[in-house]
N, C-alpha and C positions, 0 to 999 in steps of 0.2 A: 820443148817438152820430154823429159828423159824415161828410157825405156830401163826395164830390169826384167830378169825371170828368175826359179831357181835352180839355183848352183849345181843344188847335190843330184839334182835328176840326170844331169849328162855326164856325171861323173860314176854313173852307175859303170859305165862301160870304159871307162878312161881314169886318169888319176884327177884329184882336184885339181891340180896346175893345170893340167891340158884342157879339163872344162872352161876354166876362168879364163885362161888364152883362146880361147874358141869364142864365147861372149864378149871378149871384148873387141877382137877383132873384127866382131860384125855391126858391131857401133853401140852394143849396149854398155851404160855406165855406171849402173847399179846391181847390185844381188838380194834374190832372196836368202838367207842364209839360217840355218838354225845348229848353232854349234852342241857337239854330246855336251851335256850337263849332267849326266849320267855313271861319270869314270873318273877316277880318283884326279887324272890329270891333266882335269877339262880345261884350265885357264892354259896351260903349256901347249896343248892342243891347239886350243882356238888361237892362240899366237901366231902360231905355226899358219894354220891357215891365213891370221889376215894380213902377215906377211905376203903370202899367194895372191891377195887383192890388192895390196900397195902396189905390188910389182907387175902387175897386168890394171890399175890405172881405174881398178874397181870401189864401188862404196857399198858399204851393206845399208841396205833401205830397212825392211823388214823383214821375223825374224818369224818361226809357227811354235806354240808351246804344244810339246808331246802332249802326244793324243791317251788317256787310258778311260777312255769312256766306260764308266760305270763302274772300275777297279782302282779308284784313286784308293793308293795305301799315304802314309807320312812320305816316304821317298820321291813321289811324287810330286807334293808339293815340293821340296825339296830344289830339287830340278828346275822347276819353271820360277823358282825363284831368282835361281843361278841364272836361266836363261834373260831374266828381266837385268840383271845384273850385266849380264855377257852382251845385251844389245845392246845398252847404254856405254858401256865402255870401249864397242865395236863402230858406235857413231850413228847406230840403227836408231829409227824414230820409232817403230811400232812392232810389240812382239801380241801377235794373231793368234785367238783364242777359241773354242768353240764353246757357246753358252749352253749347252746341253745333258750339264749333270744332272741326276738323282740318285738318290741311295733307294733302288728298288726293293733289296733286302729288307728294308724295317721301315720304311714308309708307303702310305697310302700315295698313291700319286693321285697326283690334280693340277691344274697347271699354274694356279696361284699356291703351292706350295714350293711345285720347283722352279717359281719364281724367284720366290723366299731364298729358297737350297742354292741357287745357281747367285746369286746379289750375296751370299753371305758367302759362301767361298772362292767367290773372286776376289771381296771387298779389299781383304788384304794385301794382293797384287797390283789393286789400281792403286794402295796408297804406296805400296814402294816403286812401282811405274812413276808415280807423281814425283816423288824423291828424287829416281835416277833421271827424269826429264825427260822418259818414254812416254809414250800410249798404249793400253790396252786395245786393242781392237778386235769386238766380239763381229764372228763370221756368218754370213749367211748360210744358212744349214737346212737340210729337206731332210721329210718326214719318209722314213725306211724301216720303222718298226725294227728296229736292230734284230739281229737274229739270236745274238746271246740274249735276248730278252723279246722274243716274239710277241709281238701286238703291244710292246710298250712305246707309248709316245714318245718323241724326240721334242722335248723342249727348243722352243727358240726357231722351229722350224717356220711357224706361223708367222708371219710378218709382224702383227701388232704386238706379240709376246717379244719378239727381240728388239724391237725400237722401245715397246717398256721398258726391259733388261738394261740399254744402254743408257736412256734416262735416267733411271733411278741412280745411279751412282750421283748426279749432279756434279760432274767433273769435267775439267778439260782434259785430262789423261783418260778419259774414256769415247772411241770411236767406232766406227764399223769398216769392218773389211768387205767389199762384195767381190762374192765369190759368182761371177756371173755364170757358169755352170751349173754351181747351186742352185741360183734363181730360178734358173728357168727349169730345172724340173720340180721345184717346188711352187712359183709362181704363172708358171705358163703365159697365158695373154696377158697378163697384170704384171707380167715382169720390169717393161718400161714405168708404167705408174707407180710401183712401188720403190724406182729407184728415186723418182720424183719425191715421192712421200718422205724418203730416209734423207732425203736433200742433203744438208753440210755436214752431216754425220759423217759420209763417205768419205774418209781422208786416204785410204790406200786398195787395193783389190788382188783379185785372181783373176786374172782374164785367161780364160779359157770356153770351148764350145761344147755343147754337150747335145747326144740325138736318143732316138729310142726313150726318152724322159729317162735317163741313168748319167748316173756321176761319170760319161767318159773321157773328159779332159782331153776334148779337142783343140787343133788349132784351129783358132777363129776361121770361118767360111764352112768349114767341114761339117757344121750340125745344122740346129736349128734356129740358133739364136739370130733375131732379124737385130743386125749389128747397128743398122743405121739407126734404128728408131731408139734402142737404148743407149747408144752414144750421147744423139740428141737429147734425151732425157740428162743422161748424167751431164753434160754440156751445161743445162739450165742450171745443176745445181751449185754451180758455179767450180766444180771439180778442176782443178790442178796439181793436183799431185801425179807423182811416177806410175806412171802404164808398167804393171809388172805383170807376167805371165807363167803361170801354172802350171807344169804338166806332173803327170804320176802313173802312167802305165806307160808299158814296153821300155824297150832299149834303145839309143841309140848307139849303131857301132861309130869307133872312132875314126871310120875312114871317109865318114859321109860327115862329119859334125859340122865342119865350117860350111858346109852346105845348108844343112841344118839351121844351125844358128843365123844365117843369113836370113835365109826363108822366112825365120819367125820374126824377128823384126823387119822386114820389109811388110809381113802380114800386118806385124802391132800398126804400123805407119799407116797403113791403107786402113784398118779399122777408126783410127782417131782423124783420119780425114773424111770421113764419111760426115 
């Protein structure tokens, strides 16, 4: 089984080249990487980054769509379209998205209306992904009553809504990205049960732990997730994809980066071995 992680996380305190070197040295074979597509020379910048990955032997596995929750404007759609193109060009297989958008300013919320809104919003991207040979992976999210629109529901945080959205496209180019931390916050003691229910739709992942019912993006075993239970469930689905770690908080000093990345991959291997 191959292992991956989001390379930009480590590049906060070092160059992308240094981060990639550390990841490769630790034993990772792939990266979660999202080229910036909101700049004019995005193709040129992406080519530079891809040369770094080629030099270190890393392959792009998945990317993550820009997140502009409830503030989508025409340029955002262009950025996402570019990222689909970029992901395919770079050899990636998945672009992860959040199916939680809604026009609260002009529409009255209901789960049914939010379902239609998200289906219609993402349908053109699914069509583009099909043509480019990659997949749109809808990520597990959790209800947070987003502060910008306090008290307003977050569509697809409920398991049934997420699965319904995925199935609505009736396309092999649509799947689920199982974010373990998000799923733990939302599903709690039904986490493993919902992994089984999502089944073979799970084709990629964000592996991290959570605690205090918050999206803390901890290293596995440092939070509340029952990893043995969840991995047993994941294996029952027939999952044979890449184990992709995702971190979001803090900054790792370059001085300890190599020790840290080695710790991460050994921890990921321990999770898989459960």
